[in-house]
N, C-alpha and C positions, 0 to 999 in steps of 0.2 A: 876685291870686288864684292865678296860676300859682306864684309864689314860696311862698305859703302851702302849696300842695299839695306842692311839692318839700320844704319844711321838715318837713311831716308825714311824708312818706315816709322822710326821713333819720332822724327820731325813731323811727319804727316799726322800720326795719331795725336801728338801733343798739340798741334795747331787745331785739329778738329775738336778735341776736348775743350780747348780754350774758347772756342766759339759755340759749343753745343752742350757741354756738361751743365746740368742745372746747379745754380749757385745757392738756392735756398732750400735744398731738399731736406735738410734736417728739420727745419722749422715746419716744412710742409708735410712731414711724415709723422705728425704727432697724434694721428688717429688711424685706425686700420683702414678705413675707406680711402683716406688721402694716400696712405702708404701704397696700397694696392694699385690705385690709379697712377701714382708716380712710377711705380715699378713697370707697369704695362707700357706707359708712355716712353720710359727710358729704353726698355728692351726694343721697342719698335724703332727708335732712333738708331740704336747700335746695329740692329739687323739691317736697316736700310743702308747704313754706312759700311757694312761688311766687317764689323768688329764683334758681333754677338756670338758667332760660332766658329772661331778660327781653327778649332780642333776637328770640325767636320770635313769631309772630302772636298776636293776642289770643285765638284759639280754644284756645291751650294755657295750662295753669296758670301764672300769672305773666307771660304773654307780652303783647305789644302795648305795651310800655313805650317812651317816647320816649328818645332818646339822653341827654337831661338826666337822666331817671330812672335809666337804666342806669348812667350815670356815678356817681350817688349810691351805688347798690348796690355798685359796685366800690370806691369810696372807703372805704365803711364796712367791707367785707370786709378791705381793706388795713389800716385803722385798728385793727380788732379782732385783727389778726394771725391770721386764720382760715386753715386750710389752702387752698393753691391747688388748684384742680380740675384737676390734670394728667392723671389717668387718663381723665376724660370729655371733655377738650377737643376731641379729634378728633371725638368723637361729636356733641357739641352745636354745634360750629361747622362743621367740614369736611363731616361726613356730612349734617348738616341743610342747609347751603347747597347742596350738590350735589343732594340728593334734592328739595329744595323747587323748584329751578330746572329740573332736567333729569329727575327721576325720574317714572316713570309713576304713575298714581293707585294701582295695586296695590302698587307699591314704597313709596310714601309711607304708605299705610294699614298696611302690614306693619311698616315699620321705624321710623317716627317715634315711635309710642307705645312701642315697645320701648326706644328710647333713653331716654325719660323713666323707664322702669322699671329702667334700669341697664345695658342692653346696651352693651358697649364696642366701639368701632371703632378700627381703626388705619389707616394710610395706606401703601399699596404703590406709591410713585413712584420714589424714588432707587434706583439700581443701582450696582454697583462702577465702571462706566464711564459712568454717566449720572447725575451728581449735579446740578451746576449747569446742565447741558445736558439738560433734560428730554426734548427731542425725540429724543435718542439712545437711548431706551429699547429694549432688545433682548429682553426677556421675550416669548416667542412664544405666541400663542393661535391655534389652528387649528380651524375649524368642522367638526364631525362630527355631522351630523344636527341634533338640537336642543340640543347641548352644544358648548362650546369646550373644547379640551384645551390646558392651559397648562403651559409649561415655562420655567424661568428662576430668577432670584434677585433679591430686593429687599434693601435695606440701609438702616440708619438710620431704621427704622420705630419711632416712639415707642410704647412699652408694648405692642408687638405680642405679647409673650409672655403677656399678660393679655387679649388682645382676642378677641371673639366673631366679629367680621366685619372685612373689609378692603375699602377703596376701592382697587381695583387698576387700574393703567394698563398696558396690554399692546400689543404690536405684532401687527396682523392682516395688514399688507401692507407690502412693501418698495418698492412702486412710487411714483414721484413724490416730492414733498417729504416729508421725514421726519415732519412733523406730521401729514400726511394719512393716514398708515398706522397711527394709534393708535386704540385702542378702550378704553372704560371699562367695567369689570365690578365686580360686587359679589360678594366671595368669602366663603364660610363657612370660618373659620379651623380648624374641626374636620374639614374635608373630607379624604378620603384623598389622600396625596401632599404635604400641607402640613407642613413641618418648620420650627420656629422656634428660633433660637439667640440667646439674649441676648448682647449685647456688653458685656463688663466694661470700664468706663471708668477712666480714670487716677485719679479721685478716689474710686473704690470703688462708684459707682452703676452701675446697669444700666437706664438710662432707655431705651436703644434696643435693637433686635434685628435680626438678619438673617432673612429668610424664603426658604426654598427650596421651589420648586414643581416637583414631578415627576409629570407626566401628571395634573394636577389637572383634574377635570371640573366645569365651571361652566355651568349652564343658560343658554340664550340669553335666557330671561326675566329673568336677572339682569344683563343689559347695560343701561347707562344711556345714552340717546341711541341713534343709529344707529351701525352699524359705520363706523369711520373718523372719528367725531366726538369721539374721546377727548381730543384737544387742547383743543377748545372747552370740554368738560365740566370738564377739569382746571383751567381758568382760573377757573371758578366755585368750585372747591374752594379754590384758592390765595388768591382774593380775600377769603375768609371770615374771615381773622384780623383782628380789629377792633383799632383803636387803643386801645380800652378795656383790653385785656390789657396793653399796654405802660404805660398810665397806672397800672393796678393795681400792676405791678412797681415802677414808680418810687416810688409811695407806700409800698410795702413797704420799699424801700431807705431811705426817709426814717425810718421807724419803727426800722429796724435800726441807725441811727446810735447808738441807745442802747447797743447792745452794744459799740461802739467806745469810748463814753464810760465804760462800766463797766471795759473793759480798761485804759484810761488811769488810772483810779483804782487798779485792782488792781496795776498795775505801778509805782505811785508817780510817775507822769509829770505830775501836775497842774500843776507849775511849769516844765515843760520847754517853753521858748518855741518850739522847733522842732517839737515834737509838736503843741502847740496851734495853731501856724500851719498845719500840714498838715491837722489836723482841721477847722480853720475853713475852709480852702480846699475840702476835700471837702464840708463842709456846704453851701457856696455852690454847688458843682457839682450836688449832689443837688437843691437847691431850683431850680436852673436846669432840670434835667431834668424835674422836676415841672411847672414853668411851661411848658416846650415841649409836654409832654403835654396839659396843660390847654388851651393855645392850639389844639393840633391838634383836640381834641374840640370846642372852641368853633367852630372853622372848619367842622367836619363838621355840627354841629347847625344852623349858619346856612346850610348848603348851599354853603360857600365853600372846601371842601377842594380842594387842588391835588395833581396827580400829583407825588409825591415828598415830601409832607408827612410821611407815615408813616416815610419813611427818616430824616428828621431826628430823630425820636423814637427809633427803633431805634439809630441811631448814637450819639446822646448817652447813651442808657441803657447800651449795651454798654461804652463806654469809661469811664463813671463806675463801673460795677460792677467793673471791673478795679482802679480806684483804691481803692475801698472794701476789696476783699479784700487788696490789696497792703499797705495801711496796717495791717490786722489782723495779717497775717503778720509784719510788721516789728515791731510793738509786742509781739506775743506771744512772739517769740523761738523757742527750741527747743520749748517747750510747744505753741506754735501749730502746729508741724509734726507733732506726735505725737498730738494729741488724737483720741479715738475715742469712740463710733462717729459716722458721718455721719447726717445727717437726709435721707432720700430725698425727692425731689420739691421741694426747697427751694433757693434761690440765695444766701440771706444767713443762714446757719445759726449763725454764730459759731464753727464748726469751720473755722478760718482757712485751713488748707492745702487742704481740700476746696473751700472757697469760691473760693480763688485759682485752682485748676486749672479749676474749673467756669466761672469768668468768662471764660477764654480760649476755651472751647467756645462761649460765647454770642456771641462776635464772629464766629462762623461760622454758627451755627444761625439759620434763618429769613432767611438772606441775609447773606453776609459783609460786613464793614465796607467792603471794597473796592467791592463791588457797590452798597452804600448810597451811597458817595461818588460813584460814576458816575452814579446815578439823580439825586442832588441836583445834580451839575454839569450834567447834560444836560437834565433836566426843569425844574428850578427856576431855575438860573442861565443856561440856554440856551447853554452852552458847546459847542464842537464835540465830536462823539462821539470816544471813545477809539479810536486806530488798532487794527485787529485784528492787525497784525503787520507786520514789515518784510521787504522782499524785497531780495536782493542786486542 
């Protein structure tokens, strides 16, 4: 019976996507304004259909789905080559997970319905000198009556230039351990003193932004948890990125192999043994990534997930994405290096030079390859921890 239910869901989602998924979204996403407008429209359609937040509780439209059901929805989104929900990702995962676990009833009642109505959130964690070392955050918040006055800078905040609100990690104390002095706030991105500057990336996108905070007043009622609990609250935020996202990306890359096959035909390489060998090897790598992602989800569904399993998927995906883009650049020659415009919010566009440069960013974003290898070595293989440094 369970299999029948899952099969019926797959048929339902597939039929809905066939009727509703935008067919020209790549062409229509070649400017930032068009990309943002398309993202908001697509999220609204998915939310109305009950497919936008399957990981939320059953009280919300389309929520309360099992991991097996969520997996089917993501598989079908990838199969249909529907737009990735990049603009709303922080809102529906990071903000939701943080508010549902740590937020007050008033905060949940105010913000969760707004997210489903399209309110966009960004994350203000990383700083110029506090990227991988989150405990080194220096953005300062001082309590003045019923408000915190915040000064500092955040960087690498995804889509911050389009966000309505921000999950903000600040320092309220320099006493004791670094982690103990952090506090978690919710910030209105339109508040006085907030300045956002998009970061123009090497491949032409502006997926990230800097946030400058100059005497920004944030009410104490917008604090999540108690003062000094910011580190614990932030762990709930960071833990919210599900393996479903990496599974979706892996399946999207499998579908994108068709672009390479088209390029091979267009360049007359159908009989080139070396090209066919490399394409076949890449196809096997992509299948392996999808298999690793599938196994990860199967382990999670069965309650057998291990610390480090997600790192296996992340590492395999990021390395294979680079191989995918590298082969496209090689086959496309000079034309592959000049093609314009890029498609915002995508990783396997067929604009080979943009894809190639973006693939290197993916080996850093969400935890660098080196960090993933350390996690795998220490948590899964139980190898000794990496030395922190050598002394003379």
